[in-house]
PyMOL Python script that loads the backbone (N, CA, C, O; Angstrom):
from pymol import cmd

cmd.read_pdbstr("""\
ATOM      1  N   MET A   1       0.838  -1.174   0.000  1.00  0.00           N
ATOM      2  CA  MET A   1       0.000   0.000   0.000  1.00  0.00           C
ATOM      3  C   MET A   1       0.888   1.245   0.000  1.00  0.00           C
ATOM      4  O   MET A   1       1.949   1.268   0.623  1.00  0.00           O
ATOM      5  N   SER A   2       0.438   2.259  -0.700  1.00  0.00           N
ATOM      6  CA  SER A   2       1.238   3.479  -0.769  1.00  0.00           C
ATOM      7  C   SER A   2       1.153   4.258   0.542  1.00  0.00           C
ATOM      8  O   SER A   2       0.150   4.163   1.250  1.00  0.00           O
ATOM      9  N   PRO A   3       2.178   5.018   0.869  1.00  0.00           N
ATOM     10  CA  PRO A   3       2.163   5.800   2.109  1.00  0.00           C
ATOM     11  C   PRO A   3       1.037   6.839   2.134  1.00  0.00           C
ATOM     12  O   PRO A   3       0.488   7.134   3.195  1.00  0.00           O
ATOM     13  N   PHE A   4       0.696   7.390   0.968  1.00  0.00           N
ATOM     14  CA  PHE A   4      -0.406   8.359   0.912  1.00  0.00           C
ATOM     15  C   PHE A   4      -1.730   7.702   1.303  1.00  0.00           C
ATOM     16  O   PHE A   4      -2.523   8.271   2.052  1.00  0.00           O
ATOM     17  N   PHE A   5      -1.951   6.497   0.784  1.00  0.00           N
ATOM     18  CA  PHE A   5      -3.184   5.778   1.082  1.00  0.00           C
ATOM     19  C   PHE A   5      -3.270   5.418   2.562  1.00  0.00           C
ATOM     20  O   PHE A   5      -4.342   5.510   3.160  1.00  0.00           O
ATOM     21  N   VAL A   6      -2.165   5.015   3.148  1.00  0.00           N
ATOM     22  CA  VAL A   6      -2.137   4.705   4.582  1.00  0.00           C
ATOM     23  C   VAL A   6      -2.436   5.961   5.400  1.00  0.00           C
ATOM     24  O   VAL A   6      -3.155   5.896   6.396  1.00  0.00           O
ATOM     25  N   THR A   7      -1.890   7.095   4.987  1.00  0.00           N
ATOM     26  CA  THR A   7      -2.152   8.353   5.684  1.00  0.00           C
ATOM     27  C   THR A   7      -3.627   8.725   5.602  1.00  0.00           C
ATOM     28  O   THR A   7      -4.218   9.159   6.590  1.00  0.00           O
ATOM     29  N   VAL A   8      -4.220   8.556   4.427  1.00  0.00           N
ATOM     30  CA  VAL A   8      -5.645   8.854   4.257  1.00  0.00           C
ATOM     31  C   VAL A   8      -6.489   7.927   5.124  1.00  0.00           C
ATOM     32  O   VAL A   8      -7.476   8.367   5.714  1.00  0.00           O
ATOM     33  N   LEU A   9      -6.123   6.663   5.210  1.00  0.00           N
ATOM     34  CA  LEU A   9      -6.859   5.728   6.066  1.00  0.00           C
ATOM     35  C   LEU A   9      -6.786   6.142   7.532  1.00  0.00           C
ATOM     36  O   LEU A   9      -7.787   6.067   8.244  1.00  0.00           O
ATOM     37  N   TRP A  10      -5.619   6.576   7.990  1.00  0.00           N
ATOM     38  CA  TRP A  10      -5.480   7.013   9.382  1.00  0.00           C
ATOM     39  C   TRP A  10      -6.283   8.277   9.656  1.00  0.00           C
ATOM     40  O   TRP A  10      -6.872   8.421  10.727  1.00  0.00           O
ATOM     41  N   ILE A  11      -6.307   9.193   8.691  1.00  0.00           N
ATOM     42  CA  ILE A  11      -7.106  10.412   8.857  1.00  0.00           C
ATOM     43  C   ILE A  11      -8.591  10.071   8.929  1.00  0.00           C
ATOM     44  O   ILE A  11      -9.324  10.627   9.746  1.00  0.00           O
ATOM     45  N   CYS A  12      -9.026   9.154   8.070  1.00  0.00           N
ATOM     46  CA  CYS A  12     -10.427   8.709   8.110  1.00  0.00           C
ATOM     47  C   CYS A  12     -10.745   8.043   9.435  1.00  0.00           C
ATOM     48  O   CYS A  12     -11.809   8.276  10.008  1.00  0.00           O
ATOM     49  N   LEU A  13      -9.838   7.221   9.925  1.00  0.00           N
ATOM     50  CA  LEU A  13     -10.062   6.535  11.193  1.00  0.00           C
ATOM     51  C   LEU A  13     -10.144   7.525  12.351  1.00  0.00           C
ATOM     52  O   LEU A  13     -10.990   7.377  13.233  1.00  0.00           O
ATOM     53  N   LEU A  14      -9.287   8.517  12.358  1.00  0.00           N
ATOM     54  CA  LEU A  14      -9.343   9.534  13.410  1.00  0.00           C
ATOM     55  C   LEU A  14     -10.637  10.344  13.337  1.00  0.00           C
ATOM     56  O   LEU A  14     -11.223  10.667  14.370  1.00  0.00           O
ATOM     57  N   GLY A  15     -11.084  10.670  12.135  1.00  0.00           N
ATOM     58  CA  GLY A  15     -12.350  11.376  11.981  1.00  0.00           C
ATOM     59  C   GLY A  15     -13.530  10.550  12.463  1.00  0.00           C
ATOM     60  O   GLY A  15     -14.453  11.079  13.083  1.00  0.00           O
ATOM     61  N   LEU A  16     -13.502   9.263  12.180  1.00  0.00           N
ATOM     62  CA  LEU A  16     -14.575   8.386  12.637  1.00  0.00           C
ATOM     63  C   LEU A  16     -14.574   8.240  14.154  1.00  0.00           C
ATOM     64  O   LEU A  16     -15.634   8.202  14.778  1.00  0.00           O
ATOM     65  N   ILE A  17     -13.397   8.158  14.742  1.00  0.00           N
ATOM     66  CA  ILE A  17     -13.322   8.060  16.206  1.00  0.00           C
ATOM     67  C   ILE A  17     -13.847   9.348  16.849  1.00  0.00           C
ATOM     68  O   ILE A  17     -14.554   9.297  17.855  1.00  0.00           O
ATOM     69  N   LEU A  18     -13.504  10.489  16.275  1.00  0.00           N
ATOM     70  CA  LEU A  18     -14.036  11.755  16.778  1.00  0.00           C
ATOM     71  C   LEU A  18     -15.561  11.800  16.649  1.00  0.00           C
ATOM     72  O   LEU A  18     -16.250  12.262  17.558  1.00  0.00           O
ATOM     73  N   SER A  19     -16.077  11.325  15.528  1.00  0.00           N
ATOM     74  CA  SER A  19     -17.528  11.268  15.343  1.00  0.00           C
ATOM     75  C   SER A  19     -18.178  10.355  16.367  1.00  0.00           C
ATOM     76  O   SER A  19     -19.249  10.665  16.889  1.00  0.00           O
ATOM     77  N   GLY A  20     -17.539   9.234  16.655  1.00  0.00           N
ATOM     78  CA  GLY A  20     -18.067   8.321  17.666  1.00  0.00           C
ATOM     79  C   GLY A  20     -18.105   8.940  19.048  1.00  0.00           C
ATOM     80  O   GLY A  20     -19.054   8.729  19.803  1.00  0.00           O
ATOM     81  N   ILE A  21     -17.066   9.709  19.384  1.00  0.00           N
ATOM     82  CA  ILE A  21     -17.037  10.386  20.684  1.00  0.00           C
ATOM     83  C   ILE A  21     -18.159  11.411  20.773  1.00  0.00           C
ATOM     84  O   ILE A  21     -18.803  11.536  21.815  1.00  0.00           O
ATOM     85  N   LEU A  22     -18.398  12.144  19.689  1.00  0.00           N
ATOM     86  CA  LEU A  22     -19.488  13.115  19.683  1.00  0.00           C
ATOM     87  C   LEU A  22     -20.853  12.434  19.781  1.00  0.00           C
ATOM     88  O   LEU A  22     -21.766  12.960  20.417  1.00  0.00           O
ATOM     89  N   CYS A  23     -20.990  11.273  19.158  1.00  0.00           N
ATOM     90  CA  CYS A  23     -22.249  10.514  19.277  1.00  0.00           C
ATOM     91  C   CYS A  23     -22.454  10.021  20.708  1.00  0.00           C
ATOM     92  O   CYS A  23     -23.572  10.050  21.223  1.00  0.00           O
ATOM     93  N   LEU A  24     -21.389   9.574  21.341  1.00  0.00           N
ATOM     94  CA  LEU A  24     -21.507   9.152  22.737  1.00  0.00           C
ATOM     95  C   LEU A  24     -21.917  10.316  23.630  1.00  0.00           C
ATOM     96  O   LEU A  24     -22.721  10.148  24.547  1.00  0.00           O
ATOM     97  N   TYR A  25     -21.370  11.485  23.364  1.00  0.00           N
ATOM     98  CA  TYR A  25     -21.749  12.674  24.125  1.00  0.00           C
ATOM     99  C   TYR A  25     -23.242  12.951  23.970  1.00  0.00           C
ATOM    100  O   TYR A  25     -23.927  13.221  24.957  1.00  0.00           O
ATOM    101  N   ARG A  26     -23.751  12.885  22.738  1.00  0.00           N
ATOM    102  CA  ARG A  26     -25.166  13.149  22.506  1.00  0.00           C
ATOM    103  C   ARG A  26     -26.040  12.056  23.129  1.00  0.00           C
ATOM    104  O   ARG A  26     -27.153  12.333  23.577  1.00  0.00           O
ATOM    105  N   MET A  27     -25.542  10.825  23.158  1.00  0.00           N
ATOM    106  CA  MET A  27     -26.319   9.753  23.783  1.00  0.00           C
ATOM    107  C   MET A  27     -26.481   9.986  25.280  1.00  0.00           C
ATOM    108  O   MET A  27     -27.548   9.726  25.836  1.00  0.00           O
ATOM    109  N   PHE A  28     -25.442  10.469  25.928  1.00  0.00           N
ATOM    110  CA  PHE A  28     -25.516  10.654  27.375  1.00  0.00           C
ATOM    111  C   PHE A  28     -26.155  11.984  27.768  1.00  0.00           C
ATOM    112  O   PHE A  28     -26.791  12.066  28.819  1.00  0.00           O
ATOM    113  N   ILE A  29     -26.004  13.019  26.959  1.00  0.00           N
ATOM    114  CA  ILE A  29     -26.464  14.348  27.326  1.00  0.00           C
ATOM    115  C   ILE A  29     -27.778  14.713  26.620  1.00  0.00           C
ATOM    116  O   ILE A  29     -28.451  15.657  27.033  1.00  0.00           O
ATOM    117  N   GLY A  30     -28.148  13.986  25.572  1.00  0.00           N
ATOM    118  CA  GLY A  30     -29.310  14.338  24.762  1.00  0.00           C
ATOM    119  C   GLY A  30     -30.545  14.675  25.580  1.00  0.00           C
ATOM    120  O   GLY A  30     -30.883  13.944  26.511  1.00  0.00           O
ATOM    121  N   PRO A  31     -31.224  15.765  25.253  1.00  0.00           N
ATOM    122  CA  PRO A  31     -32.362  16.179  26.061  1.00  0.00           C
ATOM    123  C   PRO A  31     -33.592  15.281  25.894  1.00  0.00           C
ATOM    124  O   PRO A  31     -34.381  15.150  26.829  1.00  0.00           O
ATOM    125  N   ARG A  32     -33.766  14.670  24.738  1.00  0.00           N
ATOM    126  CA  ARG A  32     -34.947  13.842  24.502  1.00  0.00           C
ATOM    127  C   ARG A  32     -34.524  12.441  24.079  1.00  0.00           C
ATOM    128  O   ARG A  32     -33.382  12.206  23.683  1.00  0.00           O
ATOM    129  N   ALA A  33     -35.472  11.525  24.172  1.00  0.00           N
ATOM    130  CA  ALA A  33     -35.192  10.143  23.782  1.00  0.00           C
ATOM    131  C   ALA A  33     -34.925  10.031  22.285  1.00  0.00           C
ATOM    132  O   ALA A  33     -34.136   9.186  21.861  1.00  0.00           O
ATOM    133  N   GLY A  34     -35.570  10.867  21.484  1.00  0.00           N
ATOM    134  CA  GLY A  34     -35.332  10.845  20.041  1.00  0.00           C
ATOM    135  C   GLY A  34     -33.905  11.210  19.683  1.00  0.00           C
ATOM    136  O   GLY A  34     -33.313  10.629  18.774  1.00  0.00           O
ATOM    137  N   ASP A  35     -33.352  12.188  20.411  1.00  0.00           N
ATOM    138  CA  ASP A  35     -31.952  12.567  20.184  1.00  0.00           C
ATOM    139  C   ASP A  35     -31.019  11.413  20.520  1.00  0.00           C
ATOM    140  O   ASP A  35     -30.047  11.159  19.810  1.00  0.00           O
ATOM    141  N   ARG A  36     -31.318  10.737  21.584  1.00  0.00           N
ATOM    142  CA  ARG A  36     -30.486   9.590  21.985  1.00  0.00           C
ATOM    143  C   ARG A  36     -30.595   8.450  20.970  1.00  0.00           C
ATOM    144  O   ARG A  36     -29.607   7.775  20.681  1.00  0.00           O
ATOM    145  N   ALA A  37     -31.794   8.240  20.433  1.00  0.00           N
ATOM    146  CA  ALA A  37     -31.987   7.176  19.445  1.00  0.00           C
ATOM    147  C   ALA A  37     -31.215   7.470  18.161  1.00  0.00           C
ATOM    148  O   ALA A  37     -30.600   6.572  17.586  1.00  0.00           O
ATOM    149  N   VAL A  38     -31.245   8.714  17.714  1.00  0.00           N
ATOM    150  CA  VAL A  38     -30.502   9.087  16.510  1.00  0.00           C
ATOM    151  C   VAL A  38     -29.000   8.959  16.753  1.00  0.00           C
ATOM    152  O   VAL A  38     -28.267   8.503  15.876  1.00  0.00           O
ATOM    153  N   ALA A  39     -28.542   9.356  17.929  1.00  0.00           N
ATOM    154  CA  ALA A  39     -27.116   9.234  18.256  1.00  0.00           C
ATOM    155  C   ALA A  39     -26.695   7.768  18.311  1.00  0.00           C
ATOM    156  O   ALA A  39     -25.597   7.415  17.881  1.00  0.00           O
ATOM    157  N   PHE A  40     -27.571   6.919  18.842  1.00  0.00           N
ATOM    158  CA  PHE A  40     -27.270   5.483  18.906  1.00  0.00           C
ATOM    159  C   PHE A  40     -27.173   4.894  17.499  1.00  0.00           C
ATOM    160  O   PHE A  40     -26.279   4.095  17.220  1.00  0.00           O
ATOM    161  N   ASP A  41     -28.089   5.284  16.616  1.00  0.00           N
ATOM    162  CA  ASP A  41     -28.059   4.798  15.244  1.00  0.00           C
ATOM    163  C   ASP A  41     -26.806   5.289  14.527  1.00  0.00           C
ATOM    164  O   ASP A  41     -26.160   4.530  13.804  1.00  0.00           O
ATOM    165  N   THR A  42     -26.470   6.542  14.724  1.00  0.00           N
ATOM    166  CA  THR A  42     -25.271   7.096  14.094  1.00  0.00           C
ATOM    167  C   THR A  42     -24.006   6.446  14.635  1.00  0.00           C
ATOM    168  O   THR A  42     -23.055   6.220  13.887  1.00  0.00           O
ATOM    169  N   LEU A  43     -23.988   6.145  15.931  1.00  0.00           N
ATOM    170  CA  LEU A  43     -22.837   5.457  16.513  1.00  0.00           C
ATOM    171  C   LEU A  43     -22.662   4.069  15.914  1.00  0.00           C
ATOM    172  O   LEU A  43     -21.536   3.627  15.688  1.00  0.00           O
ATOM    173  N   GLY A  44     -23.758   3.387  15.657  1.00  0.00           N
ATOM    174  CA  GLY A  44     -23.674   2.094  14.984  1.00  0.00           C
ATOM    175  C   GLY A  44     -23.093   2.213  13.587  1.00  0.00           C
ATOM    176  O   GLY A  44     -22.285   1.383  13.170  1.00  0.00           O
ATOM    177  N   THR A  45     -23.503   3.243  12.866  1.00  0.00           N
ATOM    178  CA  THR A  45     -22.977   3.476  11.524  1.00  0.00           C
ATOM    179  C   THR A  45     -21.488   3.818  11.567  1.00  0.00           C
ATOM    180  O   THR A  45     -20.717   3.366  10.721  1.00  0.00           O
ATOM    181  N   VAL A  46     -21.092   4.615  12.551  1.00  0.00           N
ATOM    182  CA  VAL A  46     -19.674   4.960  12.705  1.00  0.00           C
ATOM    183  C   VAL A  46     -18.857   3.706  13.026  1.00  0.00           C
ATOM    184  O   VAL A  46     -17.757   3.529  12.502  1.00  0.00           O
ATOM    185  N   PHE A  47     -19.388   2.847  13.875  1.00  0.00           N
ATOM    186  CA  PHE A  47     -18.701   1.603  14.224  1.00  0.00           C
ATOM    187  C   PHE A  47     -18.523   0.724  12.988  1.00  0.00           C
ATOM    188  O   PHE A  47     -17.463   0.127  12.798  1.00  0.00           O
ATOM    189  N   ILE A  48     -19.543   0.642  12.158  1.00  0.00           N
ATOM    190  CA  ILE A  48     -19.455  -0.142  10.927  1.00  0.00           C
ATOM    191  C   ILE A  48     -18.414   0.463   9.989  1.00  0.00           C
ATOM    192  O   ILE A  48     -17.645  -0.268   9.365  1.00  0.00           O
ATOM    193  N   ALA A  49     -18.381   1.786   9.886  1.00  0.00           N
ATOM    194  CA  ALA A  49     -17.390   2.448   9.036  1.00  0.00           C
ATOM    195  C   ALA A  49     -15.970   2.211   9.541  1.00  0.00           C
ATOM    196  O   ALA A  49     -15.048   2.045   8.743  1.00  0.00           O
ATOM    197  N   ILE A  50     -15.789   2.193  10.866  1.00  0.00           N
ATOM    198  CA  ILE A  50     -14.464   1.914  11.427  1.00  0.00           C
ATOM    199  C   ILE A  50     -14.015   0.508  11.056  1.00  0.00           C
ATOM    200  O   ILE A  50     -12.850   0.296  10.719  1.00  0.00           O
ATOM    201  N   ILE A  51     -14.928  -0.447  11.114  1.00  0.00           N
ATOM    202  CA  ILE A  51     -14.588  -1.822  10.730  1.00  0.00           C
ATOM    203  C   ILE A  51     -14.207  -1.878   9.251  1.00  0.00           C
ATOM    204  O   ILE A  51     -13.273  -2.588   8.881  1.00  0.00           O
ATOM    205  N   CYS A  52     -14.922  -1.136   8.403  1.00  0.00           N
ATOM    206  CA  CYS A  52     -14.589  -1.103   6.975  1.00  0.00           C
ATOM    207  C   CYS A  52     -13.202  -0.515   6.736  1.00  0.00           C
ATOM    208  O   CYS A  52     -12.420  -1.065   5.961  1.00  0.00           O
ATOM    209  N   VAL A  53     -12.895   0.594   7.395  1.00  0.00           N
ATOM    210  CA  VAL A  53     -11.593   1.229   7.220  1.00  0.00           C
ATOM    211  C   VAL A  53     -10.477   0.302   7.705  1.00  0.00           C
ATOM    212  O   VAL A  53      -9.440   0.182   7.053  1.00  0.00           O
ATOM    213  N   LEU A  54     -10.690  -0.348   8.845  1.00  0.00           N
ATOM    214  CA  LEU A  54      -9.669  -1.277   9.339  1.00  0.00           C
ATOM    215  C   LEU A  54      -9.530  -2.490   8.427  1.00  0.00           C
ATOM    216  O   LEU A  54      -8.423  -2.998   8.244  1.00  0.00           O
ATOM    217  N   GLY A  55     -10.622  -2.958   7.858  1.00  0.00           N
ATOM    218  CA  GLY A  55     -10.543  -4.066   6.906  1.00  0.00           C
ATOM    219  C   GLY A  55      -9.739  -3.698   5.674  1.00  0.00           C
ATOM    220  O   GLY A  55      -8.995  -4.523   5.144  1.00  0.00           O
ATOM    221  N   ILE A  56      -9.885  -2.467   5.217  1.00  0.00           N
ATOM    222  CA  ILE A  56      -9.088  -1.999   4.076  1.00  0.00           C
ATOM    223  C   ILE A  56      -7.631  -1.854   4.482  1.00  0.00           C
ATOM    224  O   ILE A  56      -6.736  -2.238   3.729  1.00  0.00           O
ATOM    225  N   ALA A  57      -7.381  -1.300   5.670  1.00  0.00           N
ATOM    226  CA  ALA A  57      -6.002  -1.088   6.120  1.00  0.00           C
ATOM    227  C   ALA A  57      -5.278  -2.410   6.332  1.00  0.00           C
ATOM    228  O   ALA A  57      -4.089  -2.523   6.033  1.00  0.00           O
ATOM    229  N   TRP A  58      -5.979  -3.399   6.838  1.00  0.00           N
ATOM    230  CA  TRP A  58      -5.361  -4.701   7.087  1.00  0.00           C
ATOM    231  C   TRP A  58      -5.416  -5.617   5.874  1.00  0.00           C
ATOM    232  O   TRP A  58      -4.950  -6.755   5.931  1.00  0.00           O
ATOM    233  N   GLU A  59      -5.986  -5.125   4.775  1.00  0.00           N
ATOM    234  CA  GLU A  59      -6.096  -5.874   3.526  1.00  0.00           C
ATOM    235  C   GLU A  59      -6.751  -7.233   3.732  1.00  0.00           C
ATOM    236  O   GLU A  59      -6.244  -8.257   3.274  1.00  0.00           O
ATOM    237  N   SER A  60      -7.881  -7.230   4.425  1.00  0.00           N
ATOM    238  CA  SER A  60      -8.606  -8.461   4.705  1.00  0.00           C
ATOM    239  C   SER A  60     -10.071  -8.275   4.341  1.00  0.00           C
ATOM    240  O   SER A  60     -10.674  -7.256   4.679  1.00  0.00           O
ATOM    241  N   VAL A  61     -10.639  -9.249   3.659  1.00  0.00           N
ATOM    242  CA  VAL A  61     -12.043  -9.175   3.274  1.00  0.00           C
ATOM    243  C   VAL A  61     -12.950  -9.878   4.283  1.00  0.00           C
ATOM    244  O   VAL A  61     -14.172  -9.854   4.136  1.00  0.00           O
ATOM    245  N   LEU A  62     -12.370 -10.493   5.292  1.00  0.00           N
ATOM    246  CA  LEU A  62     -13.170 -11.234   6.260  1.00  0.00           C
ATOM    247  C   LEU A  62     -14.057 -10.314   7.098  1.00  0.00           C
ATOM    248  O   LEU A  62     -15.130 -10.719   7.545  1.00  0.00           O
ATOM    249  N   TYR A  63     -13.615  -9.099   7.305  1.00  0.00           N
ATOM    250  CA  TYR A  63     -14.375  -8.182   8.155  1.00  0.00           C
ATOM    251  C   TYR A  63     -15.635  -7.671   7.476  1.00  0.00           C
ATOM    252  O   TYR A  63     -16.548  -7.203   8.157  1.00  0.00           O
ATOM    253  N   PHE A  64     -15.709  -7.748   6.166  1.00  0.00           N
ATOM    254  CA  PHE A  64     -16.871  -7.229   5.471  1.00  0.00           C
ATOM    255  C   PHE A  64     -18.102  -8.118   5.662  1.00  0.00           C
ATOM    256  O   PHE A  64     -19.230  -7.645   5.527  1.00  0.00           O
ATOM    257  N   ASP A  65     -17.899  -9.381   5.971  1.00  0.00           N
ATOM    258  CA  ASP A  65     -19.032 -10.241   6.331  1.00  0.00           C
ATOM    259  C   ASP A  65     -19.637  -9.788   7.650  1.00  0.00           C
ATOM    260  O   ASP A  65     -20.858  -9.783   7.806  1.00  0.00           O
ATOM    261  N   ALA A  66     -18.799  -9.414   8.590  1.00  0.00           N
ATOM    262  CA  ALA A  66     -19.300  -8.891   9.864  1.00  0.00           C
ATOM    263  C   ALA A  66     -20.026  -7.567   9.655  1.00  0.00           C
ATOM    264  O   ALA A  66     -20.980  -7.262  10.371  1.00  0.00           O
ATOM    265  N   VAL A  67     -19.585  -6.791   8.692  1.00  0.00           N
ATOM    266  CA  VAL A  67     -20.238  -5.509   8.407  1.00  0.00           C
ATOM    267  C   VAL A  67     -21.670  -5.728   7.928  1.00  0.00           C
ATOM    268  O   VAL A  67     -22.569  -4.983   8.317  1.00  0.00           O
ATOM    269  N   TRP A  68     -21.894  -6.732   7.095  1.00  0.00           N
ATOM    270  CA  TRP A  68     -23.258  -7.026   6.637  1.00  0.00           C
ATOM    271  C   TRP A  68     -24.172  -7.363   7.811  1.00  0.00           C
ATOM    272  O   TRP A  68     -25.296  -6.866   7.898  1.00  0.00           O
ATOM    273  N   ILE A  69     -23.686  -8.199   8.697  1.00  0.00           N
ATOM    274  CA  ILE A  69     -24.495  -8.606   9.854  1.00  0.00           C
ATOM    275  C   ILE A  69     -24.772  -7.416  10.762  1.00  0.00           C
ATOM    276  O   ILE A  69     -25.902  -7.240  11.218  1.00  0.00           O
ATOM    277  N   LEU A  70     -23.766  -6.605  11.028  1.00  0.00           N
ATOM    278  CA  LEU A  70     -23.961  -5.429  11.879  1.00  0.00           C
ATOM    279  C   LEU A  70     -24.892  -4.407  11.237  1.00  0.00           C
ATOM    280  O   LEU A  70     -25.634  -3.720  11.938  1.00  0.00           O
ATOM    281  N   THR A  71     -24.858  -4.301   9.915  1.00  0.00           N
ATOM    282  CA  THR A  71     -25.764  -3.385   9.223  1.00  0.00           C
ATOM    283  C   THR A  71     -27.210  -3.824   9.379  1.00  0.00           C
ATOM    284  O   THR A  71     -28.087  -2.999   9.637  1.00  0.00           O
ATOM    285  N   ILE A  72     -27.462  -5.109   9.225  1.00  0.00           N
ATOM    286  CA  ILE A  72     -28.831  -5.622   9.389  1.00  0.00           C
ATOM    287  C   ILE A  72     -29.298  -5.447  10.824  1.00  0.00           C
ATOM    288  O   ILE A  72     -30.431  -5.028  11.058  1.00  0.00           O
ATOM    289  N   LEU A  73     -28.442  -5.761  11.785  1.00  0.00           N
ATOM    290  CA  LEU A  73     -28.818  -5.587  13.189  1.00  0.00           C
ATOM    291  C   LEU A  73     -29.038  -4.115  13.539  1.00  0.00           C
ATOM    292  O   LEU A  73     -29.939  -3.791  14.312  1.00  0.00           O
ATOM    293  N   GLY A  74     -28.229  -3.236  12.981  1.00  0.00           N
ATOM    294  CA  GLY A  74     -28.407  -1.807  13.219  1.00  0.00           C
ATOM    295  C   GLY A  74     -29.726  -1.294  12.667  1.00  0.00           C
ATOM    296  O   GLY A  74     -30.400  -0.490  13.311  1.00  0.00           O
ATOM    297  N   PHE A  75     -30.100  -1.756  11.474  1.00  0.00           N
ATOM    298  CA  PHE A  75     -31.376  -1.343  10.896  1.00  0.00           C
ATOM    299  C   PHE A  75     -32.545  -1.835  11.732  1.00  0.00           C
ATOM    300  O   PHE A  75     -33.475  -1.078  12.009  1.00  0.00           O
ATOM    301  N   LEU A  76     -32.503  -3.102  12.136  1.00  0.00           N
ATOM    302  CA  LEU A  76     -33.596  -3.645  12.955  1.00  0.00           C
ATOM    303  C   LEU A  76     -33.684  -2.937  14.300  1.00  0.00           C
ATOM    304  O   LEU A  76     -34.779  -2.674  14.796  1.00  0.00           O
ATOM    305  N   GLY A  77     -32.540  -2.631  14.887  1.00  0.00           N
ATOM    306  CA  GLY A  77     -32.539  -1.910  16.159  1.00  0.00           C
ATOM    307  C   GLY A  77     -33.095  -0.507  16.023  1.00  0.00           C
ATOM    308  O   GLY A  77     -33.855  -0.050  16.877  1.00  0.00           O
ATOM    309  N   SER A  78     -32.723   0.175  14.956  1.00  0.00           N
ATOM    310  CA  SER A  78     -33.227   1.535  14.729  1.00  0.00           C
ATOM    311  C   SER A  78     -34.730   1.527  14.475  1.00  0.00           C
ATOM    312  O   SER A  78     -35.454   2.387  14.977  1.00  0.00           O
ATOM    313  N   ALA A  79     -35.189   0.564  13.703  1.00  0.00           N
ATOM    314  CA  ALA A  79     -36.624   0.477  13.436  1.00  0.00           C
ATOM    315  C   ALA A  79     -37.400   0.164  14.717  1.00  0.00           C
ATOM    316  O   ALA A  79     -38.489   0.698  14.931  1.00  0.00           O
ATOM    317  N   SER A  80     -36.845  -0.693  15.561  1.00  0.00           N
ATOM    318  CA  SER A  80     -37.512  -1.032  16.826  1.00  0.00           C
ATOM    319  C   SER A  80     -37.567   0.168  17.765  1.00  0.00           C
ATOM    320  O   SER A  80     -38.592   0.419  18.399  1.00  0.00           O
ATOM    321  N   ILE A  81     -36.471   0.904  17.852  1.00  0.00           N
ATOM    322  CA  ILE A  81     -36.445   2.085  18.722  1.00  0.00           C
ATOM    323  C   ILE A  81     -37.419   3.143  18.217  1.00  0.00           C
ATOM    324  O   ILE A  81     -38.131   3.762  19.008  1.00  0.00           O
ATOM    325  N   ALA A  82     -37.453   3.352  16.906  1.00  0.00           N
ATOM    326  CA  ALA A  82     -38.376   4.346  16.347  1.00  0.00           C
ATOM    327  C   ALA A  82     -39.824   3.951  16.581  1.00  0.00           C
ATOM    328  O   ALA A  82     -40.659   4.797  16.901  1.00  0.00           O
ATOM    329  N   ARG A  83     -40.120   2.687  16.424  1.00  0.00           N
ATOM    330  CA  ARG A  83     -41.493   2.229  16.655  1.00  0.00           C
ATOM    331  C   ARG A  83     -41.879   2.358  18.122  1.00  0.00           C
ATOM    332  O   ARG A  83     -43.010   2.729  18.437  1.00  0.00           O
ATOM    333  N   TYR A  84     -40.954   2.058  19.011  1.00  0.00           N
ATOM    334  CA  TYR A  84     -41.223   2.191  20.427  1.00  0.00           C
ATOM    335  C   TYR A  84     -41.459   3.661  20.808  1.00  0.00           C
ATOM    336  O   TYR A  84     -42.368   3.967  21.579  1.00  0.00           O
ATOM    337  N   LEU A  85     -40.642   4.556  20.267  1.00  0.00           N
ATOM    338  CA  LEU A  85     -40.811   5.978  20.564  1.00  0.00           C
ATOM    339  C   LEU A  85     -42.118   6.531  20.004  1.00  0.00           C
ATOM    340  O   LEU A  85     -42.708   7.444  20.581  1.00  0.00           O
ATOM    341  N   GLU A  86     -42.566   5.978  18.884  1.00  0.00           N
ATOM    342  CA  GLU A  86     -43.789   6.462  18.268  1.00  0.00           C
ATOM    343  C   GLU A  86     -45.027   5.930  18.976  1.00  0.00           C
ATOM    344  O   GLU A  86     -45.951   6.695  19.257  1.00  0.00           O
ATOM    345  N   ARG A  87     -45.063   4.621  19.272  1.00  0.00           N
ATOM    346  CA  ARG A  87     -46.273   3.981  19.795  1.00  0.00           C
ATOM    347  C   ARG A  87     -46.210   3.661  21.274  1.00  0.00           C
ATOM    348  O   ARG A  87     -47.250   3.475  21.906  1.00  0.00           O
ATOM    349  N   GLY A  88     -45.025   3.592  21.838  1.00  0.00           N
ATOM    350  CA  GLY A  88     -44.898   3.211  23.230  1.00  0.00           C
ATOM    351  C   GLY A  88     -44.770   1.719  23.432  1.00  0.00           C
ATOM    352  O   GLY A  88     -44.659   1.254  24.567  1.00  0.00           O
ATOM    353  N   ARG A  89     -44.782   0.963  22.353  1.00  0.00           N
ATOM    354  CA  ARG A  89     -44.604  -0.491  22.398  1.00  0.00           C
ATOM    355  C   ARG A  89     -43.953  -0.924  21.090  1.00  0.00           C
ATOM    356  O   ARG A  89     -43.998  -0.194  20.100  1.00  0.00           O
ATOM    357  N   ILE A  90     -43.360  -2.087  21.086  1.00  0.00           N
ATOM    358  CA  ILE A  90     -42.665  -2.563  19.894  1.00  0.00           C
ATOM    359  C   ILE A  90     -43.602  -3.378  19.006  1.00  0.00           C
ATOM    360  O   ILE A  90     -43.600  -3.198  17.789  1.00  0.00           O
ATOM    361  N   PHE A  91     -44.398  -4.267  19.590  1.00  0.00           N
ATOM    362  CA  PHE A  91     -45.280  -5.138  18.795  1.00  0.00           C
ATOM    363  C   PHE A  91     -46.685  -4.628  18.791  1.00  0.00           C
ATOM    364  O   PHE A  91     -47.560  -5.235  18.174  1.00  0.00           O
TER     365      PHE A  91
END
""", "prot")
cmd.dss("prot")
cmd.show_as("cartoon", "prot")
cmd.util.cbc("prot")
cmd.orient("prot")
């Protein structure tokens, strides 16, 4: 891998970690449950992006299978939280 590409990967990883820290802040400080739910969903997306960047940096395709599973679980979790916030129950 070229040194420029490695540098770009590290910059992306640092940006994602900063985004994750900001999402954690909003999850703990958020004034409403909706704010916390959006922060939780965004944190899941940031976590998936970090796994993708590390998979590219380590030149391994095995991590992308885990990304598919985490994406499906993140979507189901977000839909469940949104439904609960809207109706007060999941089912």
